mmCIF file of the N, C-alpha and C atoms, coordinates in Angstrom:
data_MODEL
# 
_entry.id   MODEL 
# 
loop_
_atom_site.group_PDB 
_atom_site.id 
_atom_site.type_symbol 
_atom_site.label_atom_id 
_atom_site.label_alt_id 
_atom_site.label_comp_id 
_atom_site.label_asym_id 
_atom_site.label_entity_id 
_atom_site.label_seq_id 
_atom_site.pdbx_PDB_ins_code 
_atom_site.Cartn_x 
_atom_site.Cartn_y 
_atom_site.Cartn_z 
_atom_site.occupancy 
_atom_site.B_iso_or_equiv 
_atom_site.pdbx_formal_charge 
_atom_site.auth_seq_id 
_atom_site.auth_comp_id 
_atom_site.auth_asym_id 
_atom_site.auth_atom_id 
_atom_site.pdbx_PDB_model_num 
ATOM 1   N N  . MET A 1 1  ? -44.072 -82.758  35.291 1.00 0.00 ? 1  MET A N  1 
ATOM 2   C CA . MET A 1 1  ? -44.256 -83.806  35.791 1.00 0.00 ? 1  MET A CA 1 
ATOM 3   C C  . MET A 1 1  ? -45.713 -84.234  36.382 1.00 0.00 ? 1  MET A C  1 
ATOM 4   N N  . SER A 1 2  ? -46.144 -83.527  36.928 1.00 0.00 ? 2  SER A N  1 
ATOM 5   C CA . SER A 1 2  ? -47.194 -83.430  37.740 1.00 0.00 ? 2  SER A CA 1 
ATOM 6   C C  . SER A 1 2  ? -48.555 -83.470  36.686 1.00 0.00 ? 2  SER A C  1 
ATOM 7   N N  . ASP A 1 3  ? -48.362 -83.438  35.690 1.00 0.00 ? 3  ASP A N  1 
ATOM 8   C CA . ASP A 1 3  ? -49.461 -83.176  34.814 1.00 0.00 ? 3  ASP A CA 1 
ATOM 9   C C  . ASP A 1 3  ? -49.770 -84.676  33.658 1.00 0.00 ? 3  ASP A C  1 
ATOM 10  N N  . PHE A 1 4  ? -48.008 -85.085  34.007 1.00 0.00 ? 4  PHE A N  1 
ATOM 11  C CA . PHE A 1 4  ? -47.835 -86.910  33.374 1.00 0.00 ? 4  PHE A CA 1 
ATOM 12  C C  . PHE A 1 4  ? -48.821 -87.324  34.353 1.00 0.00 ? 4  PHE A C  1 
ATOM 13  N N  . VAL A 1 5  ? -48.292 -87.183  35.710 1.00 0.00 ? 5  VAL A N  1 
ATOM 14  C CA . VAL A 1 5  ? -48.679 -88.536  36.467 1.00 0.00 ? 5  VAL A CA 1 
ATOM 15  C C  . VAL A 1 5  ? -49.971 -88.595  36.537 1.00 0.00 ? 5  VAL A C  1 
ATOM 16  N N  . SER A 1 6  ? -50.732 -87.309  37.051 1.00 0.00 ? 6  SER A N  1 
ATOM 17  C CA . SER A 1 6  ? -52.280 -87.116  36.854 1.00 0.00 ? 6  SER A CA 1 
ATOM 18  C C  . SER A 1 6  ? -53.128 -87.383  35.898 1.00 0.00 ? 6  SER A C  1 
ATOM 19  N N  . GLY A 1 7  ? -52.580 -87.300  34.604 1.00 0.00 ? 7  GLY A N  1 
ATOM 20  C CA . GLY A 1 7  ? -52.703 -88.003  33.397 1.00 0.00 ? 7  GLY A CA 1 
ATOM 21  C C  . GLY A 1 7  ? -52.929 -89.345  33.614 1.00 0.00 ? 7  GLY A C  1 
ATOM 22  N N  . GLY A 1 8  ? -51.903 -90.394  34.311 1.00 0.00 ? 8  GLY A N  1 
ATOM 23  C CA . GLY A 1 8  ? -51.628 -91.448  33.821 1.00 0.00 ? 8  GLY A CA 1 
ATOM 24  C C  . GLY A 1 8  ? -52.714 -92.333  34.909 1.00 0.00 ? 8  GLY A C  1 
ATOM 25  N N  . MET A 1 9  ? -52.926 -91.237  36.249 1.00 0.00 ? 9  MET A N  1 
ATOM 26  C CA . MET A 1 9  ? -53.938 -92.000  37.290 1.00 0.00 ? 9  MET A CA 1 
ATOM 27  C C  . MET A 1 9  ? -55.361 -92.022  36.508 1.00 0.00 ? 9  MET A C  1 
ATOM 28  N N  . LYS A 1 10 ? -55.695 -90.917  35.720 1.00 0.00 ? 10 LYS A N  1 
ATOM 29  C CA . LYS A 1 10 ? -56.885 -90.762  35.076 1.00 0.00 ? 10 LYS A CA 1 
ATOM 30  C C  . LYS A 1 10 ? -57.163 -92.034  34.183 1.00 0.00 ? 10 LYS A C  1 
ATOM 31  N N  . GLY A 1 11 ? -56.162 -92.080  33.148 1.00 0.00 ? 11 GLY A N  1 
ATOM 32  C CA . GLY A 1 11 ? -56.338 -93.196  32.601 1.00 0.00 ? 11 GLY A CA 1 
ATOM 33  C C  . GLY A 1 11 ? -56.875 -94.579  32.987 1.00 0.00 ? 11 GLY A C  1 
ATOM 34  N N  . PHE A 1 12 ? -55.748 -94.558  34.303 1.00 0.00 ? 12 PHE A N  1 
ATOM 35  C CA . PHE A 1 12 ? -55.640 -95.694  35.157 1.00 0.00 ? 12 PHE A CA 1 
ATOM 36  C C  . PHE A 1 12 ? -57.366 -95.907  35.345 1.00 0.00 ? 12 PHE A C  1 
ATOM 37  N N  . LEU A 1 13 ? -57.568 -95.165  36.059 1.00 0.00 ? 13 LEU A N  1 
ATOM 38  C CA . LEU A 1 13 ? -59.168 -94.598  36.921 1.00 0.00 ? 13 LEU A CA 1 
ATOM 39  C C  . LEU A 1 13 ? -60.206 -95.207  36.087 1.00 0.00 ? 13 LEU A C  1 
ATOM 40  N N  . ASP A 1 14 ? -59.865 -94.385  34.517 1.00 0.00 ? 14 ASP A N  1 
ATOM 41  C CA . ASP A 1 14 ? -60.783 -94.618  33.375 1.00 0.00 ? 14 ASP A CA 1 
ATOM 42  C C  . ASP A 1 14 ? -61.244 -96.265  32.732 1.00 0.00 ? 14 ASP A C  1 
ATOM 43  N N  . TYR A 1 15 ? -59.827 -96.812  32.459 1.00 0.00 ? 15 TYR A N  1 
ATOM 44  C CA . TYR A 1 15 ? -59.777 -97.285  31.684 1.00 0.00 ? 15 TYR A CA 1 
ATOM 45  C C  . TYR A 1 15 ? -59.112 -98.902  32.643 1.00 0.00 ? 15 TYR A C  1 
ATOM 46  N N  . GLY A 1 16 ? -58.818 -98.898  33.766 1.00 0.00 ? 16 GLY A N  1 
ATOM 47  C CA . GLY A 1 16 ? -58.282 -100.445 34.838 1.00 0.00 ? 16 GLY A CA 1 
ATOM 48  C C  . GLY A 1 16 ? -56.467 -100.503 33.705 1.00 0.00 ? 16 GLY A C  1 
ATOM 49  N N  . ILE A 1 17 ? -56.802 -101.676 34.521 1.00 0.00 ? 17 ILE A N  1 
ATOM 50  C CA . ILE A 1 17 ? -55.237 -102.816 34.336 1.00 0.00 ? 17 ILE A CA 1 
ATOM 51  C C  . ILE A 1 17 ? -55.722 -103.954 33.713 1.00 0.00 ? 17 ILE A C  1 
ATOM 52  N N  . ASP A 1 18 ? -55.142 -104.147 32.670 1.00 0.00 ? 18 ASP A N  1 
ATOM 53  C CA . ASP A 1 18 ? -55.605 -105.736 32.060 1.00 0.00 ? 18 ASP A CA 1 
ATOM 54  C C  . ASP A 1 18 ? -54.503 -106.409 32.260 1.00 0.00 ? 18 ASP A C  1 
ATOM 55  N N  . LEU A 1 19 ? -55.118 -107.669 33.483 1.00 0.00 ? 19 LEU A N  1 
ATOM 56  C CA . LEU A 1 19 ? -54.407 -108.778 33.840 1.00 0.00 ? 19 LEU A CA 1 
ATOM 57  C C  . LEU A 1 19 ? -54.416 -109.749 33.389 1.00 0.00 ? 19 LEU A C  1 
ATOM 58  N N  . LYS A 1 20 ? -54.690 -109.678 32.222 1.00 0.00 ? 20 LYS A N  1 
ATOM 59  C CA . LYS A 1 20 ? -54.145 -110.806 31.434 1.00 0.00 ? 20 LYS A CA 1 
ATOM 60  C C  . LYS A 1 20 ? -54.700 -112.348 31.565 1.00 0.00 ? 20 LYS A C  1 
ATOM 61  N N  . LEU A 1 21 ? -56.028 -112.027 33.054 1.00 0.00 ? 21 LEU A N  1 
ATOM 62  C CA . LEU A 1 21 ? -56.470 -113.665 33.476 1.00 0.00 ? 21 LEU A CA 1 
ATOM 63  C C  . LEU A 1 21 ? -57.415 -114.517 32.673 1.00 0.00 ? 21 LEU A C  1 
ATOM 64  N N  . GLU A 1 22 ? -57.521 -115.404 32.886 1.00 0.00 ? 22 GLU A N  1 
ATOM 65  C CA . GLU A 1 22 ? -57.841 -116.630 31.756 1.00 0.00 ? 22 GLU A CA 1 
ATOM 66  C C  . GLU A 1 22 ? -59.823 -116.793 31.919 1.00 0.00 ? 22 GLU A C  1 
ATOM 67  N N  . SER A 1 23 ? -59.673 -116.790 33.245 1.00 0.00 ? 23 SER A N  1 
ATOM 68  C CA . SER A 1 23 ? -61.348 -117.478 33.491 1.00 0.00 ? 23 SER A CA 1 
ATOM 69  C C  . SER A 1 23 ? -61.861 -116.609 34.825 1.00 0.00 ? 23 SER A C  1 
ATOM 70  N N  . ILE A 1 24 ? -63.179 -116.311 35.138 1.00 0.00 ? 24 ILE A N  1 
ATOM 71  C CA . ILE A 1 24 ? -63.950 -115.546 36.293 1.00 0.00 ? 24 ILE A CA 1 
ATOM 72  C C  . ILE A 1 24 ? -62.948 -116.414 37.867 1.00 0.00 ? 24 ILE A C  1 
ATOM 73  N N  . GLU A 1 25 ? -62.659 -117.575 38.091 1.00 0.00 ? 25 GLU A N  1 
ATOM 74  C CA . GLU A 1 25 ? -61.890 -118.316 39.106 1.00 0.00 ? 25 GLU A CA 1 
ATOM 75  C C  . GLU A 1 25 ? -60.644 -117.706 39.544 1.00 0.00 ? 25 GLU A C  1 
ATOM 76  N N  . GLU A 1 26 ? -59.924 -117.363 38.063 1.00 0.00 ? 26 GLU A N  1 
ATOM 77  C CA . GLU A 1 26 ? -58.480 -116.689 38.382 1.00 0.00 ? 26 GLU A CA 1 
ATOM 78  C C  . GLU A 1 26 ? -58.611 -115.318 39.146 1.00 0.00 ? 26 GLU A C  1 
ATOM 79  N N  . GLU A 1 27 ? -59.818 -114.519 38.356 1.00 0.00 ? 27 GLU A N  1 
ATOM 80  C CA . GLU A 1 27 ? -60.393 -112.975 39.115 1.00 0.00 ? 27 GLU A CA 1 
ATOM 81  C C  . GLU A 1 27 ? -60.651 -113.225 40.371 1.00 0.00 ? 27 GLU A C  1 
ATOM 82  N N  . THR A 1 28 ? -61.034 -114.420 40.875 1.00 0.00 ? 28 THR A N  1 
ATOM 83  C CA . THR A 1 28 ? -61.426 -114.399 41.754 1.00 0.00 ? 28 THR A CA 1 
ATOM 84  C C  . THR A 1 28 ? -60.650 -114.469 43.033 1.00 0.00 ? 28 THR A C  1 
ATOM 85  N N  . TYR A 1 29 ? -59.598 -115.386 42.611 1.00 0.00 ? 29 TYR A N  1 
ATOM 86  C CA . TYR A 1 29 ? -58.527 -115.668 43.238 1.00 0.00 ? 29 TYR A CA 1 
ATOM 87  C C  . TYR A 1 29 ? -57.509 -114.520 43.716 1.00 0.00 ? 29 TYR A C  1 
ATOM 88  N N  . TYR A 1 30 ? -57.342 -113.230 42.301 1.00 0.00 ? 30 TYR A N  1 
ATOM 89  C CA . TYR A 1 30 ? -56.696 -112.319 42.554 1.00 0.00 ? 30 TYR A CA 1 
ATOM 90  C C  . TYR A 1 30 ? -56.990 -112.254 43.752 1.00 0.00 ? 30 TYR A C  1 
ATOM 91  N N  . ILE A 1 31 ? -58.627 -111.419 43.566 1.00 0.00 ? 31 ILE A N  1 
ATOM 92  C CA . ILE A 1 31 ? -59.138 -110.023 44.311 1.00 0.00 ? 31 ILE A CA 1 
ATOM 93  C C  . ILE A 1 31 ? -58.872 -110.736 45.558 1.00 0.00 ? 31 ILE A C  1 
ATOM 94  N N  . ASN A 1 32 ? -59.295 -112.355 46.131 1.00 0.00 ? 32 ASN A N  1 
ATOM 95  C CA . ASN A 1 32 ? -58.805 -112.596 47.433 1.00 0.00 ? 32 ASN A CA 1 
ATOM 96  C C  . ASN A 1 32 ? -57.783 -111.940 47.704 1.00 0.00 ? 32 ASN A C  1 
ATOM 97  N N  . GLN A 1 33 ? -56.951 -112.404 47.346 1.00 0.00 ? 33 GLN A N  1 
ATOM 98  C CA . GLN A 1 33 ? -55.230 -112.218 47.379 1.00 0.00 ? 33 GLN A CA 1 
ATOM 99  C C  . GLN A 1 33 ? -55.199 -110.819 47.475 1.00 0.00 ? 33 GLN A C  1 
ATOM 100 N N  . MET A 1 34 ? -55.753 -109.324 46.625 1.00 0.00 ? 34 MET A N  1 
ATOM 101 C CA . MET A 1 34 ? -55.027 -108.659 46.948 1.00 0.00 ? 34 MET A CA 1 
ATOM 102 C C  . MET A 1 34 ? -55.719 -108.085 47.960 1.00 0.00 ? 34 MET A C  1 
ATOM 103 N N  . CYS A 1 35 ? -57.066 -108.067 48.642 1.00 0.00 ? 35 CYS A N  1 
ATOM 104 C CA . CYS A 1 35 ? -57.917 -108.141 49.668 1.00 0.00 ? 35 CYS A CA 1 
ATOM 105 C C  . CYS A 1 35 ? -56.951 -108.358 51.024 1.00 0.00 ? 35 CYS A C  1 
ATOM 106 N N  . ASP A 1 36 ? -56.455 -109.979 51.261 1.00 0.00 ? 36 ASP A N  1 
ATOM 107 C CA . ASP A 1 36 ? -55.579 -110.294 52.225 1.00 0.00 ? 36 ASP A CA 1 
ATOM 108 C C  . ASP A 1 36 ? -54.234 -109.597 52.098 1.00 0.00 ? 36 ASP A C  1 
ATOM 109 N N  . TYR A 1 37 ? -53.407 -108.792 51.213 1.00 0.00 ? 37 TYR A N  1 
ATOM 110 C CA . TYR A 1 37 ? -51.973 -108.140 51.371 1.00 0.00 ? 37 TYR A CA 1 
ATOM 111 C C  . TYR A 1 37 ? -52.853 -106.994 51.271 1.00 0.00 ? 37 TYR A C  1 
ATOM 112 N N  . PHE A 1 38 ? -53.948 -106.363 51.288 1.00 0.00 ? 38 PHE A N  1 
ATOM 113 C CA . PHE A 1 38 ? -54.259 -105.112 51.443 1.00 0.00 ? 38 PHE A CA 1 
ATOM 114 C C  . PHE A 1 38 ? -54.516 -105.275 53.217 1.00 0.00 ? 38 PHE A C  1 
ATOM 115 N N  . ASN A 1 39 ? -55.041 -105.842 54.094 1.00 0.00 ? 39 ASN A N  1 
ATOM 116 C CA . ASN A 1 39 ? -55.575 -105.969 55.064 1.00 0.00 ? 39 ASN A CA 1 
ATOM 117 C C  . ASN A 1 39 ? -53.777 -106.245 55.862 1.00 0.00 ? 39 ASN A C  1 
ATOM 118 N N  . LYS A 1 40 ? -53.109 -106.892 55.500 1.00 0.00 ? 40 LYS A N  1 
ATOM 119 C CA . LYS A 1 40 ? -51.910 -107.526 55.811 1.00 0.00 ? 40 LYS A CA 1 
ATOM 120 C C  . LYS A 1 40 ? -50.788 -106.013 55.944 1.00 0.00 ? 40 LYS A C  1 
ATOM 121 N N  . SER A 1 41 ? -50.879 -105.172 54.757 1.00 0.00 ? 41 SER A N  1 
ATOM 122 C CA . SER A 1 41 ? -49.815 -104.774 54.672 1.00 0.00 ? 41 SER A CA 1 
ATOM 123 C C  . SER A 1 41 ? -50.081 -103.066 54.923 1.00 0.00 ? 41 SER A C  1 
ATOM 124 N N  . SER A 1 42 ? -51.329 -102.974 55.436 1.00 0.00 ? 42 SER A N  1 
ATOM 125 C CA . SER A 1 42 ? -51.729 -101.453 55.864 1.00 0.00 ? 42 SER A CA 1 
ATOM 126 C C  . SER A 1 42 ? -53.000 -101.568 56.351 1.00 0.00 ? 42 SER A C  1 
ATOM 127 N N  . SER A 1 43 ? -52.609 -99.620  56.823 1.00 0.00 ? 43 SER A N  1 
ATOM 128 C CA . SER A 1 43 ? -53.227 -99.669  58.173 1.00 0.00 ? 43 SER A CA 1 
ATOM 129 C C  . SER A 1 43 ? -54.963 -99.502  57.934 1.00 0.00 ? 43 SER A C  1 
ATOM 130 N N  . TYR A 1 44 ? -55.522 -99.425  56.506 1.00 0.00 ? 44 TYR A N  1 
ATOM 131 C CA . TYR A 1 44 ? -56.995 -99.533  56.614 1.00 0.00 ? 44 TYR A CA 1 
ATOM 132 C C  . TYR A 1 44 ? -57.736 -100.783 55.935 1.00 0.00 ? 44 TYR A C  1 
ATOM 133 N N  . LYS A 1 45 ? -58.410 -100.844 56.251 1.00 0.00 ? 45 LYS A N  1 
ATOM 134 C CA . LYS A 1 45 ? -59.300 -102.264 56.254 1.00 0.00 ? 45 LYS A CA 1 
ATOM 135 C C  . LYS A 1 45 ? -60.084 -102.702 55.165 1.00 0.00 ? 45 LYS A C  1 
ATOM 136 N N  . ALA A 1 46 ? -59.961 -103.835 54.708 1.00 0.00 ? 46 ALA A N  1 
ATOM 137 C CA . ALA A 1 46 ? -60.580 -103.918 53.462 1.00 0.00 ? 46 ALA A CA 1 
ATOM 138 C C  . ALA A 1 46 ? -61.148 -105.167 53.247 1.00 0.00 ? 46 ALA A C  1 
ATOM 139 N N  . TYR A 1 47 ? -62.377 -105.206 52.891 1.00 0.00 ? 47 TYR A N  1 
ATOM 140 C CA . TYR A 1 47 ? -63.555 -106.342 53.003 1.00 0.00 ? 47 TYR A CA 1 
ATOM 141 C C  . TYR A 1 47 ? -63.768 -106.774 51.975 1.00 0.00 ? 47 TYR A C  1 
ATOM 142 N N  . VAL A 1 48 ? -63.776 -108.228 51.466 1.00 0.00 ? 48 VAL A N  1 
ATOM 143 C CA . VAL A 1 48 ? -64.420 -108.415 50.379 1.00 0.00 ? 48 VAL A CA 1 
ATOM 144 C C  . VAL A 1 48 ? -66.410 -108.182 50.288 1.00 0.00 ? 48 VAL A C  1 
ATOM 145 N N  . THR A 1 49 ? -66.750 -107.472 48.535 1.00 0.00 ? 49 THR A N  1 
ATOM 146 C CA . THR A 1 49 ? -68.146 -107.139 49.150 1.00 0.00 ? 49 THR A CA 1 
ATOM 147 C C  . THR A 1 49 ? -68.724 -107.949 47.868 1.00 0.00 ? 49 THR A C  1 
ATOM 148 N N  . GLY A 1 50 ? -67.815 -108.582 46.981 1.00 0.00 ? 50 GLY A N  1 
ATOM 149 C CA . GLY A 1 50 ? -68.426 -109.933 45.908 1.00 0.00 ? 50 GLY A CA 1 
ATOM 150 C C  . GLY A 1 50 ? -67.362 -110.887 45.704 1.00 0.00 ? 50 GLY A C  1 
ATOM 151 N N  . ASP A 1 51 ? -67.808 -111.543 44.244 1.00 0.00 ? 51 ASP A N  1 
ATOM 152 C CA . ASP A 1 51 ? -66.906 -113.009 44.046 1.00 0.00 ? 51 ASP A CA 1 
ATOM 153 C C  . ASP A 1 51 ? -65.610 -112.080 43.372 1.00 0.00 ? 51 ASP A C  1 
ATOM 154 N N  . ARG A 1 52 ? -65.489 -110.946 42.940 1.00 0.00 ? 52 ARG A N  1 
ATOM 155 C CA . ARG A 1 52 ? -64.866 -110.030 42.083 1.00 0.00 ? 52 ARG A CA 1 
ATOM 156 C C  . ARG A 1 52 ? -64.548 -108.644 42.429 1.00 0.00 ? 52 ARG A C  1 
ATOM 157 N N  . SER A 1 53 ? -64.514 -108.423 43.907 1.00 0.00 ? 53 SER A N  1 
ATOM 158 C CA . SER A 1 53 ? -64.544 -106.782 44.244 1.00 0.00 ? 53 SER A CA 1 
ATOM 159 C C  . SER A 1 53 ? -64.235 -106.757 46.047 1.00 0.00 ? 53 SER A C  1 
ATOM 160 N N  . PHE A 1 54 ? -63.774 -105.536 46.274 1.00 0.00 ? 54 PHE A N  1 
ATOM 161 C CA . PHE A 1 54 ? -63.694 -105.122 47.524 1.00 0.00 ? 54 PHE A CA 1 
ATOM 162 C C  . PHE A 1 54 ? -63.343 -103.907 48.155 1.00 0.00 ? 54 PHE A C  1 
ATOM 163 N N  . GLU A 1 55 ? -64.272 -103.789 49.407 1.00 0.00 ? 55 GLU A N  1 
ATOM 164 C CA . GLU A 1 55 ? -63.607 -101.940 49.161 1.00 0.00 ? 55 GLU A CA 1 
ATOM 165 C C  . GLU A 1 55 ? -63.167 -101.808 50.315 1.00 0.00 ? 55 GLU A C  1 
ATOM 166 N N  . ILE A 1 56 ? -62.368 -101.113 50.286 1.00 0.00 ? 56 ILE A N  1 
ATOM 167 C CA . ILE A 1 56 ? -61.490 -99.973  51.222 1.00 0.00 ? 56 ILE A CA 1 
ATOM 168 C C  . ILE A 1 56 ? -61.940 -98.923  52.340 1.00 0.00 ? 56 ILE A C  1 
ATOM 169 N N  . GLU A 1 57 ? -61.628 -99.683  53.505 1.00 0.00 ? 57 GLU A N  1 
ATOM 170 C CA . GLU A 1 57 ? -62.789 -98.414  54.110 1.00 0.00 ? 57 GLU A CA 1 
ATOM 171 C C  . GLU A 1 57 ? -61.259 -97.354  54.923 1.00 0.00 ? 57 GLU A C  1 
ATOM 172 N N  . LEU A 1 58 ? -62.162 -96.358  55.201 1.00 0.00 ? 58 LEU A N  1 
ATOM 173 C CA . LEU A 1 58 ? -60.906 -95.099  56.045 1.00 0.00 ? 58 LEU A CA 1 
ATOM 174 C C  . LEU A 1 58 ? -61.059 -95.464  57.275 1.00 0.00 ? 58 LEU A C  1 
ATOM 175 N N  . ASP A 1 59 ? -62.326 -95.507  57.881 1.00 0.00 ? 59 ASP A N  1 
ATOM 176 C CA . ASP A 1 59 ? -63.071 -95.900  59.459 1.00 0.00 ? 59 ASP A CA 1 
ATOM 177 C C  . ASP A 1 59 ? -63.942 -96.809  58.967 1.00 0.00 ? 59 ASP A C  1 
ATOM 178 N N  . ARG A 1 60 ? -64.234 -96.884  60.470 1.00 0.00 ? 60 ARG A N  1 
ATOM 179 C CA . ARG A 1 60 ? -65.578 -98.414  60.394 1.00 0.00 ? 60 ARG A CA 1 
ATOM 180 C C  . ARG A 1 60 ? -66.863 -97.918  59.522 1.00 0.00 ? 60 ARG A C  1 
ATOM 181 N N  . ASN A 1 61 ? -67.199 -96.781  59.657 1.00 0.00 ? 61 ASN A N  1 
ATOM 182 C CA . ASN A 1 61 ? -68.356 -95.769  58.618 1.00 0.00 ? 61 ASN A CA 1 
ATOM 183 C C  . ASN A 1 61 ? -67.941 -95.855  57.148 1.00 0.00 ? 61 ASN A C  1 
ATOM 184 N N  . THR A 1 62 ? -66.980 -95.425  56.492 1.00 0.00 ? 62 THR A N  1 
ATOM 185 C CA . THR A 1 62 ? -66.542 -94.738  55.722 1.00 0.00 ? 62 THR A CA 1 
ATOM 186 C C  . THR A 1 62 ? -65.654 -95.495  54.365 1.00 0.00 ? 62 THR A C  1 
ATOM 187 N N  . PRO A 1 63 ? -66.396 -96.208  53.640 1.00 0.00 ? 63 PRO A N  1 
ATOM 188 C CA . PRO A 1 63 ? -65.163 -96.766  52.553 1.00 0.00 ? 63 PRO A CA 1 
ATOM 189 C C  . PRO A 1 63 ? -65.205 -95.535  52.038 1.00 0.00 ? 63 PRO A C  1 
ATOM 190 N N  . MET A 1 64 ? -63.841 -96.367  51.249 1.00 0.00 ? 64 MET A N  1 
ATOM 191 C CA . MET A 1 64 ? -62.892 -95.186  50.635 1.00 0.00 ? 64 MET A CA 1 
ATOM 192 C C  . MET A 1 64 ? -62.856 -95.369  49.314 1.00 0.00 ? 64 MET A C  1 
ATOM 193 N N  . MET A 1 65 ? -63.109 -96.382  48.832 1.00 0.00 ? 65 MET A N  1 
ATOM 194 C CA . MET A 1 65 ? -62.508 -97.572  47.506 1.00 0.00 ? 65 MET A CA 1 
ATOM 195 C C  . MET A 1 65 ? -63.224 -98.436  47.289 1.00 0.00 ? 65 MET A C  1 
ATOM 196 N N  . GLU A 1 66 ? -63.366 -98.710  45.939 1.00 0.00 ? 66 GLU A N  1 
ATOM 197 C CA . GLU A 1 66 ? -63.542 -100.598 45.855 1.00 0.00 ? 66 GLU A CA 1 
ATOM 198 C C  . GLU A 1 66 ? -62.836 -100.607 44.533 1.00 0.00 ? 66 GLU A C  1 
ATOM 199 N N  . VAL A 1 67 ? -62.671 -101.675 44.538 1.00 0.00 ? 67 VAL A N  1 
ATOM 200 C CA . VAL A 1 67 ? -61.320 -102.824 43.804 1.00 0.00 ? 67 VAL A CA 1 
ATOM 201 C C  . VAL A 1 67 ? -61.994 -103.909 43.367 1.00 0.00 ? 67 VAL A C  1 
ATOM 202 N N  . LEU A 1 68 ? -62.092 -103.389 41.783 1.00 0.00 ? 68 LEU A N  1 
ATOM 203 C CA . LEU A 1 68 ? -62.715 -104.890 41.115 1.00 0.00 ? 68 LEU A CA 1 
ATOM 204 C C  . LEU A 1 68 ? -61.940 -105.179 39.723 1.00 0.00 ? 68 LEU A C  1 
ATOM 205 N N  . ILE A 1 69 ? -62.161 -106.890 39.958 1.00 0.00 ? 69 ILE A N  1 
ATOM 206 C CA . ILE A 1 69 ? -61.722 -107.406 38.812 1.00 0.00 ? 69 ILE A CA 1 
ATOM 207 C C  . ILE A 1 69 ? -63.165 -107.630 37.811 1.00 0.00 ? 69 ILE A C  1 
ATOM 208 N N  . ARG A 1 70 ? -63.192 -107.310 36.524 1.00 0.00 ? 70 ARG A N  1 
ATOM 209 C CA . ARG A 1 70 ? -64.273 -107.415 35.686 1.00 0.00 ? 70 ARG A CA 1 
ATOM 210 C C  . ARG A 1 70 ? -63.569 -107.614 34.096 1.00 0.00 ? 70 ARG A C  1 
ATOM 211 N N  . GLU A 1 71 ? -63.551 -108.513 33.736 1.00 0.00 ? 71 GLU A N  1 
ATOM 212 C CA . GLU A 1 71 ? -63.166 -109.524 31.965 1.00 0.00 ? 71 GLU A CA 1 
ATOM 213 C C  . GLU A 1 71 ? -61.621 -109.089 32.418 1.00 0.00 ? 71 GLU A C  1 
ATOM 214 N N  . SER A 1 72 ? -61.187 -109.723 33.282 1.00 0.00 ? 72 SER A N  1 
ATOM 215 C CA . SER A 1 72 ? -59.984 -109.427 33.701 1.00 0.00 ? 72 SER A CA 1 
ATOM 216 C C  . SER A 1 72 ? -59.196 -108.322 33.816 1.00 0.00 ? 72 SER A C  1 
ATOM 217 N N  . VAL A 1 73 ? -60.475 -107.651 33.649 1.00 0.00 ? 73 VAL A N  1 
ATOM 218 C CA . VAL A 1 73 ? -59.687 -105.583 34.075 1.00 0.00 ? 73 VAL A CA 1 
ATOM 219 C C  . VAL A 1 73 ? -59.942 -105.298 35.276 1.00 0.00 ? 73 VAL A C  1 
ATOM 220 N N  . LEU A 1 74 ? -58.289 -104.698 35.924 1.00 0.00 ? 74 LEU A N  1 
ATOM 221 C CA . LEU A 1 74 ? -58.534 -104.540 37.347 1.00 0.00 ? 74 LEU A CA 1 
ATOM 222 C C  . LEU A 1 74 ? -59.385 -102.614 37.505 1.00 0.00 ? 74 LEU A C  1 
ATOM 223 N N  . TYR A 1 75 ? -60.489 -102.825 38.152 1.00 0.00 ? 75 TYR A N  1 
ATOM 224 C CA . TYR A 1 75 ? -60.407 -101.032 38.087 1.00 0.00 ? 75 TYR A CA 1 
ATOM 225 C C  . TYR A 1 75 ? -60.203 -100.613 39.505 1.00 0.00 ? 75 TYR A C  1 
ATOM 226 N N  . VAL A 1 76 ? -60.068 -99.270  39.676 1.00 0.00 ? 76 VAL A N  1 
ATOM 227 C CA . VAL A 1 76 ? -60.346 -98.798  41.252 1.00 0.00 ? 76 VAL A CA 1 
ATOM 228 C C  . VAL A 1 76 ? -61.256 -97.797  41.073 1.00 0.00 ? 76 VAL A C  1 
ATOM 229 N N  . VAL A 1 77 ? -62.473 -97.386  42.123 1.00 0.00 ? 77 VAL A N  1 
ATOM 230 C CA . VAL A 1 77 ? -63.566 -96.642  42.043 1.00 0.00 ? 77 VAL A CA 1 
ATOM 231 C C  . VAL A 1 77 ? -63.307 -96.100  43.088 1.00 0.00 ? 77 VAL A C  1 
ATOM 232 N N  . PRO A 1 78 ? -62.979 -94.809  43.645 1.00 0.00 ? 78 PRO A N  1 
ATOM 233 C CA . PRO A 1 78 ? -62.842 -93.489  43.896 1.00 0.00 ? 78 PRO A CA 1 
ATOM 234 C C  . PRO A 1 78 ? -63.961 -93.856  44.425 1.00 0.00 ? 78 PRO A C  1 
ATOM 235 N N  . TYR A 1 79 ? -64.669 -93.545  46.200 1.00 0.00 ? 79 TYR A N  1 
ATOM 236 C CA . TYR A 1 79 ? -65.546 -92.966  46.443 1.00 0.00 ? 79 TYR A CA 1 
ATOM 237 C C  . TYR A 1 79 ? -65.670 -91.724  46.986 1.00 0.00 ? 79 TYR A C  1 
ATOM 238 N N  . THR A 1 80 ? -64.205 -91.154  47.066 1.00 0.00 ? 80 THR A N  1 
ATOM 239 C CA . THR A 1 80 ? -63.782 -89.639  47.399 1.00 0.00 ? 80 THR A CA 1 
ATOM 240 C C  . THR A 1 80 ? -62.847 -89.086  46.906 1.00 0.00 ? 80 THR A C  1 
ATOM 241 N N  . ASP A 1 81 ? -62.776 -87.918  46.772 1.00 0.00 ? 81 ASP A N  1 
ATOM 242 C CA . ASP A 1 81 ? -61.680 -87.045  45.578 1.00 0.00 ? 81 ASP A CA 1 
ATOM 243 C C  . ASP A 1 81 ? -60.324 -86.685  46.921 1.00 0.00 ? 81 ASP A C  1 
ATOM 244 N N  . ASP A 1 82 ? -60.485 -87.697  47.450 1.00 0.00 ? 82 ASP A N  1 
ATOM 245 C CA . ASP A 1 82 ? -59.067 -87.871  48.802 1.00 0.00 ? 82 ASP A CA 1 
ATOM 246 C C  . ASP A 1 82 ? -58.512 -89.057  48.440 1.00 0.00 ? 82 ASP A C  1 
# 
């Protein structure tokens, strides 16, 4: 089971998730909504870093990952192995 899960996570990290959005405006809206939701629903802090990306930080000086959308594909870029 863990090979299936780790393989799925590797695929997600390598290829992202196609959201089937139709414009840059939709991508921008989606990323802003995700950032807002993350701030309201978790103990981590998220902040918008570009028109279609945001970072999540572990603490005030330690960014943990970046979430971005390009050409309708959602990517997560981890900065650490944790």
